[in-house]
N, CA, C and O atoms as a GROMACS GRO file, in nm:
protein
  196
    1UNK      N    1   0.990   0.156   0.271
    1UNK     CA    2   0.975   0.201   0.409
    1UNK      C    3   1.072   0.296   0.445
    1UNK      O    4   1.171   0.313   0.374
    2UNK      N    5   1.051   0.365   0.559
    2UNK     CA    6   1.134   0.458   0.604
    2UNK      C    7   1.267   0.414   0.678
    2UNK      O    8   1.364   0.490   0.688
    3UNK      N    9   1.264   0.286   0.726
    3UNK     CA   10   1.385   0.224   0.790
    3UNK      C   11   1.454   0.126   0.704
    3UNK      O   12   1.385   0.062   0.625
    4UNK      N   13   1.577   0.107   0.709
    4UNK     CA   14   1.653   0.008   0.631
    4UNK      C   15   1.575  -0.124   0.680
    4UNK      O   16   1.525  -0.128   0.793
    5UNK      N   17   1.567  -0.226   0.598
    5UNK     CA   18   1.519  -0.364   0.624
    5UNK      C   19   1.571  -0.418   0.755
    5UNK      O   20   1.496  -0.458   0.844
    6UNK      N   21   1.710  -0.418   0.764
    6UNK     CA   22   1.766  -0.482   0.886
    6UNK      C   23   1.742  -0.418   1.022
    6UNK      O   24   1.732  -0.486   1.124
    7UNK      N   25   1.732  -0.286   1.020
    7UNK     CA   26   1.699  -0.207   1.139
    7UNK      C   27   1.550  -0.230   1.170
    7UNK      O   28   1.516  -0.240   1.288
    8UNK      N   29   1.468  -0.240   1.080
    8UNK     CA   30   1.325  -0.252   1.099
    8UNK      C   31   1.300  -0.388   1.152
    8UNK      O   32   1.224  -0.397   1.249
    9UNK      N   33   1.355  -0.501   1.101
    9UNK     CA   34   1.342  -0.629   1.146
    9UNK      C   35   1.391  -0.646   1.289
    9UNK      O   36   1.326  -0.713   1.369
   10UNK      N   37   1.501  -0.589   1.321
   10UNK     CA   38   1.552  -0.603   1.462
   10UNK      C   39   1.467  -0.540   1.559
   10UNK      O   40   1.449  -0.591   1.670
   11UNK      N   41   1.409  -0.424   1.521
   11UNK     CA   42   1.318  -0.346   1.615
   11UNK      C   43   1.190  -0.416   1.622
   11UNK      O   44   1.153  -0.446   1.736
   12UNK      N   45   1.113  -0.447   1.525
   12UNK     CA   46   0.983  -0.502   1.518
   12UNK      C   47   0.955  -0.632   1.485
   12UNK      O   48   0.841  -0.678   1.494
   13UNK      N   49   1.064  -0.704   1.441
   13UNK     CA   50   1.042  -0.839   1.406
   13UNK      C   51   1.008  -0.864   1.264
   13UNK      O   52   0.964  -0.772   1.196
   14UNK      N   53   1.029  -0.996   1.209
   14UNK     CA   54   1.012  -1.022   1.060
   14UNK      C   55   0.871  -1.010   1.032
   14UNK      O   56   0.838  -0.952   0.928
   15UNK      N   57   0.772  -1.062   1.119
   15UNK     CA   58   0.634  -1.063   1.080
   15UNK      C   59   0.588  -0.921   1.065
   15UNK      O   60   0.508  -0.892   0.976
   16UNK      N   61   0.631  -0.837   1.144
   16UNK     CA   62   0.581  -0.689   1.139
   16UNK      C   63   0.643  -0.626   1.010
   16UNK      O   64   0.572  -0.551   0.941
   17UNK      N   65   0.764  -0.651   0.976
   17UNK     CA   66   0.832  -0.610   0.865
   17UNK      C   67   0.736  -0.647   0.728
   17UNK      O   68   0.702  -0.563   0.645
   18UNK      N   69   0.704  -0.784   0.725
   18UNK     CA   70   0.631  -0.833   0.624
   18UNK      C   71   0.491  -0.766   0.606
   18UNK      O   72   0.453  -0.734   0.493
   19UNK      N   73   0.413  -0.745   0.719
   19UNK     CA   74   0.296  -0.696   0.727
   19UNK      C   75   0.305  -0.535   0.682
   19UNK      O   76   0.217  -0.482   0.615
   20UNK      N   77   0.408  -0.477   0.723
   20UNK     CA   78   0.422  -0.329   0.682
   20UNK      C   79   0.453  -0.319   0.532
   20UNK      O   80   0.416  -0.224   0.463
   21UNK      N   81   0.519  -0.418   0.489
   21UNK     CA   82   0.562  -0.416   0.339
   21UNK      C   83   0.435  -0.440   0.247
   21UNK      O   84   0.418  -0.377   0.143
   22UNK      N   85   0.350  -0.533   0.291
   22UNK     CA   86   0.233  -0.556   0.223
   22UNK      C   87   0.134  -0.435   0.228
   22UNK      O   88   0.072  -0.398   0.128
   23UNK      N   89   0.123  -0.376   0.350
   23UNK     CA   90   0.030  -0.261   0.361
   23UNK      C   91   0.087  -0.146   0.274
   23UNK      O   92   0.009  -0.074   0.211
   24UNK      N   93   0.221  -0.127   0.269
   24UNK     CA   94   0.266  -0.015   0.183
   24UNK      C   95   0.240  -0.041   0.040
   24UNK      O   96   0.197   0.047  -0.035
   25UNK      N   97   0.266  -0.167  -0.001
   25UNK     CA   98   0.247  -0.206  -0.149
   25UNK      C   99   0.092  -0.192  -0.175
   25UNK      O  100   0.058  -0.142  -0.282
   26UNK      N  101  -0.003  -0.232  -0.088
   26UNK     CA  102  -0.130  -0.213  -0.113
   26UNK      C  103  -0.168  -0.067  -0.132
   26UNK      O  104  -0.238  -0.037  -0.228
   27UNK      N  105  -0.126   0.023  -0.049
   27UNK     CA  106  -0.162   0.155  -0.047
   27UNK      C  107  -0.102   0.216  -0.172
   27UNK      O  108  -0.170   0.301  -0.230
   28UNK      N  109   0.010   0.184  -0.216
   28UNK     CA  110   0.076   0.238  -0.335
   28UNK      C  111  -0.013   0.182  -0.461
   28UNK      O  112  -0.044   0.260  -0.551
   29UNK      N  113  -0.047   0.065  -0.464
   29UNK     CA  114  -0.123   0.014  -0.577
   29UNK      C  115  -0.262   0.090  -0.577
   29UNK      O  116  -0.308   0.135  -0.682
   30UNK      N  117  -0.324   0.102  -0.460
   30UNK     CA  118  -0.464   0.158  -0.461
   30UNK      C  119  -0.453   0.304  -0.510
   30UNK      O  120  -0.538   0.354  -0.583
   31UNK      N  121  -0.342   0.372  -0.465
   31UNK     CA  122  -0.331   0.528  -0.507
   31UNK      C  123  -0.294   0.540  -0.654
   31UNK      O  124  -0.325   0.643  -0.716
   32UNK      N  125  -0.229   0.438  -0.714
   32UNK     CA  126  -0.209   0.450  -0.866
   32UNK      C  127  -0.304   0.382  -0.939
   32UNK      O  128  -0.288   0.373  -1.061
   33UNK      N  129  -0.424   0.319  -0.873
   33UNK     CA  130  -0.518   0.267  -0.954
   33UNK      C  131  -0.495   0.135  -1.010
   33UNK      O  132  -0.581   0.081  -1.081
   34UNK      N  133  -0.376   0.077  -0.981
   34UNK     CA  134  -0.336  -0.063  -1.046
   34UNK      C  135  -0.348  -0.181  -0.947
   34UNK      O  136  -0.273  -0.278  -0.960
   35UNK      N  137  -0.442  -0.178  -0.846
   35UNK     CA  138  -0.464  -0.280  -0.760
   35UNK      C  139  -0.526  -0.407  -0.835
   35UNK      O  140  -0.611  -0.394  -0.923
   36UNK      N  141  -0.478  -0.528  -0.794
   36UNK     CA  142  -0.542  -0.630  -0.856
   36UNK      C  143  -0.638  -0.702  -0.760
   36UNK      O  144  -0.725  -0.779  -0.801
   37UNK      N  145  -0.617  -0.674  -0.624
   37UNK     CA  146  -0.679  -0.743  -0.522
   37UNK      C  147  -0.801  -0.670  -0.476
   37UNK      O  148  -0.884  -0.732  -0.409
   38UNK      N  149  -0.819  -0.547  -0.505
   38UNK     CA  150  -0.935  -0.466  -0.460
   38UNK      C  151  -1.004  -0.400  -0.572
   38UNK      O  152  -0.937  -0.333  -0.650
   39UNK      N  153  -1.124  -0.410  -0.588
   39UNK     CA  154  -1.190  -0.335  -0.686
   39UNK      C  155  -1.220  -0.181  -0.639
   39UNK      O  156  -1.290  -0.160  -0.539
   40UNK      N  157  -1.174  -0.097  -0.702
   40UNK     CA  158  -1.195   0.054  -0.670
   40UNK      C  159  -1.267   0.119  -0.778
   40UNK      O  160  -1.220   0.122  -0.892
   41UNK      N  161  -1.380   0.171  -0.746
   41UNK     CA  162  -1.469   0.230  -0.854
   41UNK      C  163  -1.408   0.364  -0.895
   41UNK      O  164  -1.389   0.445  -0.805
   42UNK      N  165  -1.375   0.396  -1.015
   42UNK     CA  166  -1.320   0.528  -1.050
   42UNK      C  167  -1.443   0.619  -1.064
   42UNK      O  168  -1.542   0.577  -1.124
   43UNK      N  169  -1.439   0.742  -1.010
   43UNK     CA  170  -1.538   0.835  -1.032
   43UNK      C  171  -1.491   0.944  -1.127
   43UNK      O  172  -1.375   0.985  -1.133
   44UNK      N  173  -1.591   0.984  -1.200
   44UNK     CA  174  -1.566   1.090  -1.296
   44UNK      C  175  -1.595   1.235  -1.235
   44UNK      O  176  -1.686   1.259  -1.155
   45UNK      N  177  -1.505   1.329  -1.284
   45UNK     CA  178  -1.517   1.459  -1.229
   45UNK      C  179  -1.609   1.549  -1.317
   45UNK      O  180  -1.616   1.670  -1.294
   46UNK      N  181  -1.682   1.491  -1.420
   46UNK     CA  182  -1.751   1.548  -1.510
   46UNK      C  183  -1.887   1.593  -1.435
   46UNK      O  184  -1.939   1.529  -1.343
   47UNK      N  185  -1.937   1.716  -1.488
   47UNK     CA  186  -2.055   1.777  -1.418
   47UNK      C  187  -2.181   1.716  -1.511
   47UNK      O  188  -2.183   1.722  -1.634
   48UNK      N  189  -2.277   1.662  -1.435
   48UNK     CA  190  -2.393   1.607  -1.497
   48UNK      C  191  -2.481   1.723  -1.540
   48UNK      O  192  -2.502   1.818  -1.465
   49UNK      N  193  -2.536   1.712  -1.670
   49UNK     CA  194  -2.628   1.820  -1.716
   49UNK      C  195  -2.767   1.770  -1.697
   49UNK      O  196  -2.863   1.840  -1.727
   0.00000   0.00000   0.00000
């Protein structure tokens, strides 16, 4: 996250910190294709003939 944990928790609270951490983790795993909780269909860039 962009903020240090202690500063983020003081401003937004612990629940918001945990939610942001999960969201960031999910976005990272989806972008790398290593998500275990979501099925993401990989599309091919091949041209069909």
